[in-house]
KOLKE-819427 format. One record per atom (N, C-alpha, C): x, y negated, z. Coordinates in steps of 0.001 Angstrom, whole numbers, plus 500000, padded with zeros to 6 digits. Atoms other than C-alpha are relative to their C-alpha. Layout:
XYZ;...
***
This chain:
499795501413500063;173431833168135151;501877499873500131;498894500435499972;177013833606135567;500874500250499011;499635500189501701;178031834348131765;499778498557499538;500381501513500646;175883831115130777;501279498932501204;499302501440499372;178015829141133709;501402500160498857;498351500438500380;181447830088132147;499508499876498207;499721500363500969;180047829579128674;499535498922500214;500094501818499887;178655825895129684;501004499793500075;499065500950499220;181780825378131238;501266499694499165;499475500094501194;183213825519127943;499745498925498865;500553500740501086;181177823072126454;499255498752500881;500293500985499377;180421819213127288;497827500396499314;501422500228500108;176402818052127286;499861498697499709;500219501024500676;174879815448125470;498431499595500100;501033500888500166;171659813306126403;499530498826499260;500003501265500696;170083810998124224;499002499302500484;501437500526499459;167848808399126057;500214498350499821;499851501490499990;168295805019124763;498936499601498964;500944500389501275;165513805082122335;499137498498500684;501014500835499825;162642802089122381;498637500339500142;501422499010499857;159779804153122545;498698498611499158;500730500800501028;158052801737120167;498411500154499918;501616499767500763;154739803462118986;499876501058501818;500527499898498679;154628804799122826;499440498745501029;499821500853499374;154660801525124394;500442499453501112;499119500325498606;156670801913127271;501018501296500080;499208499028499961;159534803810127988;500261501056500383;500617499121500238;159267807074127648;501015500900501123;499217499540499372;162681807719129524;500173500229501116;500338500356498077;161038806493133052;498672500684499780;501540499381499643;157896808659132403;499897500469501372;500243499188499438;156715810630134900;499503501703499981;500556498890500485;156227814304134384;500616500961501119;499822499107498568;155916816856137388;500450499547501185;500033500802498707;156407813840139804;501885500115499815;498280500479499864;159907813319138379;500379498887498576;499586500731501368;161391810613135808;500504500809499293;499667498741501327;161606812556132439;501749499909499954;498759499921500556;165543811387131910;500984500671501278;499366499181499031;166400812564135472;499421501632499721;500611498679500078;164509815962134830;500955500740499128;499519499589501388;165989816380131513;502186500278500324;498522499939499377;169459815977133221;500219500576501013;500162498839498707;168825818352136210;499900501054498953;500055498482501099;168119820620133077;501474500444499627;498888499586500590;171452820288131981;500970500151501064;498977499964498751;173545820019135045;499608501572500556;500162498657499489;171904823367136253;500539500951498816;499169499145500709;174241825061133441;501352499867500261;498362500235499816;177587823481134646;500606499973498588;499336499794501348;178511822384131426;501805499100500494;498515500952499568;182210820456131625;499672498709500512;500652501627499757;180289817116131323;499056499968499430;501402500809500475;177231815843130912;500162498672499938;499848501085500718;176976812758129127;498439499193499594;500920500436499796;174024810839129104;500282498391499372;500045501208500781;173557808087126516;498927498918500049;501074501020499159;171650804834127398;499833499372498640;500074501185500975;170209802258125136;498618498310500302;500965500588499491;166878800524125720;500074500814501819;499791499664498645;165902800334129389;501190500661501129;498397499058499821;169727800913130228;499607500165501654;499554500328498656;169366799430133840;499198501440501060;500710498878499550;166326802076134580;500411501155500260;499223498577500009;167872805194133365;501033500031500915;499186499963499331;170976804203134959;499907500227501710;501288500029498970;168853803836138261;499822501294500212;500718498838499476;167081807030138063;501138501267499950;498825499097499987;170755809008137689;501134499748500781;498918500556498852;172375807332140308;500848501033500650;499687498807499094;172859810229142495;500315501223498950;499838498574500677;173520812974139867;501551499880499166;498779499849500737;176601814144138393;500324500292499165;499994500174501489;176505812577135085;500635498701499839;499268501218500729;178568810030132833;498586499051499029;500716500780501121;176348807088131378;500883499249499143;499547501018500674;177517805530128665;498934499178499015;501004501049500736;175850802538126910;500425500110498162;499511500527501366;175606802336123284;498923498924499541;500714501408500469;175086798524122195;499185499582498757;500733499858501453;173645799287118938;498762501173500095;501593498762499622;170649801865120025;499325499584499205;501346500627500774;168135799489118285;500625500714498253;499918500061501557;170090800662114743;499571501486499978;500687498742500237;169001804415115483;500678500891501063;499541498418498863;169823808148117137;501644499969499489;498413499547500461;173261808408114918;500764499363500614;498711500324499599;175431805764116410;499131500644501169;500123499643498444;174016807205120049;500428501083500168;498768498701499820;175125810664119434;501219499754499254;498525500172500543;178591809299117793;500343499451501593;499221500328499095;178952807553121067;499860501307501347;500340498992499548;177982810479123127;501152501104499564;498938499674500746;180652812332120961;501299499894500451;498498500640499824;183380810145121711;499978499925501118;500009499987498236;182638810632125484;500274501209500304;499786498361499074;183079814297125622;501653500363500324;498715499654499974;186408815642127060;500966500623499414;499629499233500438;189208817067125131;499918501485500186;499886499046499546;189151820120126873;498488500924499598;500956499227500604;185788821305125181;499959500381498851;499795499265501281;185130823838122600;498748499349499117;501390500293500440;181634822156121587;499570499164500807;500810501157499495;178799819915122527;498440500799499917;501555499782500118;175268820599123421;499530498815499739;500619501442499698;172770817779122564;498591500373500069;501749499994499600;168729817574123830;500238498514499939;500376501023500284;166981814520123133;498631499928501553;500783499754498857;165429813161126384;498319500572500120;501680500005500011;161392813102125696;499795501850499617;500533498449500224;161705817450124474;499977500746501457;500261499292498501;160147817824127986;499642501676499918;500272498486500028;158813821476127491;502017500894499877;498682499186500337;162891822426126699;500210500751500976;499846499685498593;163824824757129450;501250500663499737;498679499128500228;166830826668130542;500467501395499377;499701498969501147;166278829841128919;500031499998498799;499779500465500570;165836827903126220;501465499641499471;498642500786500210;169322826275125842;500649501874500579;499173498913499850;170741829748127430;499792500619498866;499766499133501162;169914831487124183;500409499017498844;499319500620501104;171139828929122075;501526500022500356;499091499629499567;174115829224124239;500738501556499342;499645498626500547;174384832897123763;500525500250498593;499725500334501631;174373832464119826;500960499280499579;498848500945500447;176869829879119768;501391500925500952;499022499368499602;178868832091122032;500634501088499022;499433498692500733;179242835311119672;500622499369498619;499351500913501668;180471832686116685;500188498547500820;499770501239500163;181908829553118374;500228499194499063;499899501269501433;182712827775115025;498727499857499320;501719499892500517;178996828245113980;499554498744500743;500848500739499365;176629824848114752;498672501150499893;501295499564500106;173469826240116195;498651499305500004;500903500955500165;170304824655115812;498510500613500358;501038499606499954;166497824923116952;499437499824498477;500844500082500546;164060825854114857;498577499866500460;501634499798499915;159867825731114763;499361498866499354;500639500416500474;157313824998112893;500685500098498493;499486500604501565;159231824757109482;501208499006500090;499087500801499744;161591822268111321;500945500484500510;498951499735499415;164856822182112657;500809498528500795;499602500952499437;166927820096114907;500632499850501511;499915499902498403;167986819392118975;498788500539500338;497839499591499622;168953821331120842;500252500473499213;498676499467500907;171660822350119192;501101499999500789;498523499836500002;175247823109119391;500745499941498818;499082500608501022;178054821378117827;501236500386500390;498582500421499607;181516822498117646;500883499594499621;498715501044499833;184730821070117969;500263499074498765;499381499892501521;185281821375114224;498823498849499480;500875501165500829;182196818718113501;499699498740501304;499982501027498796;183190816368116433;500229498764499274;499530500743500667;185144814260113806;498920499197499035;501220500521500666;182275813574111404;499040499530500924;501096500412499126;179705813113114363;500645498710500790;499414501093498769;181844810530116385;500138498928498623;499957500797500593;181530808666113069;498765499278499159;501332500359500245;177868808297112710;499791498708500484;500658501300499991;176006805068112406;498302499877499633;501305500284500220;172418803792112477;499436501051500330;501252499108500023;169707806208111934;500031501164499256;499265498794500413;171806808892110262;500327500765500746;499608498928498791;171688811674112620;500923501201499501;499046499027500174;173518814903112499;499587501100498672;499708499243501107;172018816754109755;500445499828498826;498702499980501009;173931815762106579;501104500488500467;498716499770499934;176843816048108295;500007502063500596;500003498061500147;175691819988109418;499904500897499293;500572499317500839;174323820401106231;501174500356498872;498517499871500560;177776820119104667;500938500795500698;499022499703499119;179437821870107520;500458501598499254;499310498174500833;181667825166105685;499753500689501749;500123499250499185;181591826833109318;499275500801500394;501087499347499831;178140827809108983;498804499577501308;501028500869498710;175133826892111031;498654500930499892;501124498873499903;172664829678112535;498964498727500754;501465500901499675;168951828543113396;499545500641500702;501078499150498770;167357829927116665;498734499117500271;501168500063499970;163781830104116838;499677499364501991;500081500421498540;162896827542120037;498811499298500065;501343500328499567;159187826890120289;499582498732500557;500136500916499009;159221824496122909;500578498352499755;499189501391500989;161407822051120363;499026498594499625;501419501073500743;158077820919118946;499610499043500367;500322501023499063;157386819031122085;500369499098500507;499308501174499747;158000815699122337;498818498896500235;500589501363499671;156746812195123368;500099498946499499;499865501800501127;156070809273120441;498919499674500686;501232500508499515;152459808977121723;499620499715500788;500970500024498373;150375808132124374;499605501341500134;500659498596500182;148462811019123280;500613501176500662;498874498935499856;151399813366123886;500743500046501554;499780500230498541;151958812293127509;499190501430500794;500487498507499309;151608815737129370;498721499577501456;501015500021498737;148736815659131890;500743500229501204;
***
């Protein structure tokens, strides 16, 4: 874990926890999984890798999310325009990254199956070539968790509405590495997807 701690120390982490969970009918951020509120569980996963900074972007259910994180060493930032979509929340997170970091790890609050080993695999690939973006891939799809190099911060911090990082990454000249992360396929959008 020592090498992973060294890699993590050069990166910031962003946990997006601002959606309104309209298809679920209640706040997914505050669902209990394995006896822990989901947003807290995901924040602790990131904290375990000792990133230089861990930022949680709030939106809907802000008070409950902040309360669930109260005793953790995370920074919470609120996206006032969270209802416009994920792009604006990612931009908020990127703008909150300290100057010293060389990149940022992005995780979505409802990716409940993503674990430390998955994130470590992404970090290892990124550390081989820190100028690249590293994106998870599963079932013919790709997306978070991801690692964005600092060179992408400027276009990412300008994102608005529901336009996510996909277009920015597609145009990135520094290259993109896709890494198989089967657990990234599991998220919670509907009641049937809540783990028993």
